VMD Tcl script that draws the C-alpha trace (Angstrom):
set ca {
  {0.00 0.00 0.00}
  {1.31 3.44 -0.95}
  {1.07 6.17 1.66}
  {1.74 9.91 1.52}
  {5.20 9.25 2.99}
  {6.06 7.23 -0.12}
  {5.45 10.13 -2.53}
  {8.72 11.77 -3.59}
  {7.54 14.07 -6.41}
  {4.21 15.02 -7.97}
  {3.57 15.57 -11.68}
  {0.59 17.63 -12.81}
  {-0.38 17.23 -16.46}
  {-2.03 20.40 -17.66}
  {-1.32 23.92 -16.46}
  {-4.89 25.21 -16.77}
  {-7.11 26.22 -13.87}
  {-7.31 22.76 -12.34}
  {-3.73 21.62 -13.00}
  {-2.19 24.83 -11.67}
  {-4.40 24.67 -8.58}
  {-3.34 21.06 -7.91}
  {0.31 22.02 -8.43}
  {0.00 24.88 -5.94}
  {-1.77 22.64 -3.43}
  {0.89 19.93 -3.61}
  {3.69 22.51 -3.38}
  {2.03 24.07 -0.32}
  {1.98 20.59 1.22}
  {5.76 20.40 0.76}
  {6.01 18.21 -2.34}
  {8.28 18.98 -5.29}
  {6.01 19.39 -8.33}
  {6.59 19.19 -12.07}
  {3.96 21.03 -14.11}
  {3.58 19.82 -17.71}
  {1.59 21.11 -20.68}
  {1.80 21.21 -24.46}
  {3.66 24.50 -24.76}
  {5.60 27.30 -23.13}
  {2.63 29.70 -23.23}
  {0.43 27.29 -21.27}
  {3.19 26.75 -18.71}
  {3.84 30.49 -18.35}
  {0.11 31.14 -17.93}
  {-0.10 28.32 -15.36}
  {2.79 29.68 -13.33}
  {1.27 33.18 -13.46}
  {-1.99 31.69 -12.18}
  {-0.16 29.95 -9.34}
  {1.63 33.18 -8.37}
  {-1.71 35.02 -8.31}
  {-3.27 32.26 -6.18}
  {-0.41 32.39 -3.70}
  {-0.58 36.19 -3.55}
  {-4.31 36.02 -2.76}
  {-3.69 33.44 -0.05}
  {-0.87 35.59 1.39}
  {-3.14 38.64 1.51}
  {-5.64 36.63 3.57}
  {-2.89 35.26 5.84}
  {-3.53 31.69 4.65}
  {0.04 30.59 3.90}
  {2.16 28.68 6.38}
  {5.38 29.73 4.63}
  {6.68 32.31 2.16}
  {5.17 32.19 -1.33}
  {8.66 32.14 -2.90}
  {9.52 28.97 -0.98}
  {6.35 27.34 -2.26}
  {7.05 28.49 -5.83}
  {10.58 27.10 -5.63}
  {9.07 23.60 -5.35}
  {7.36 23.91 -8.75}
  {9.25 23.30 -11.98}
  {8.00 23.16 -15.55}
}
mol new
graphics top color blue
foreach p $ca { graphics top sphere $p radius 0.5 }
foreach p [lrange $ca 0 end-1] q [lrange $ca 1 end] { graphics top cylinder $p $q radius 0.2 }
display resetview
């Protein structure tokens, strides 16, 4: 049986609304994340969406750590 302790890295296919939200959620939970999509534009848009999500969470004091630390866990 696989448990959360067994997960070493998360891959999110698709950098749209759902994929970028999952990527941000996993990164906030401390996992390294790879975000994949069909092109550079989609990845750039996804990362911009994640940055905006983290900024909104920061403004409402909902982050346990710095947004830059969370972003550093996400690669494309």
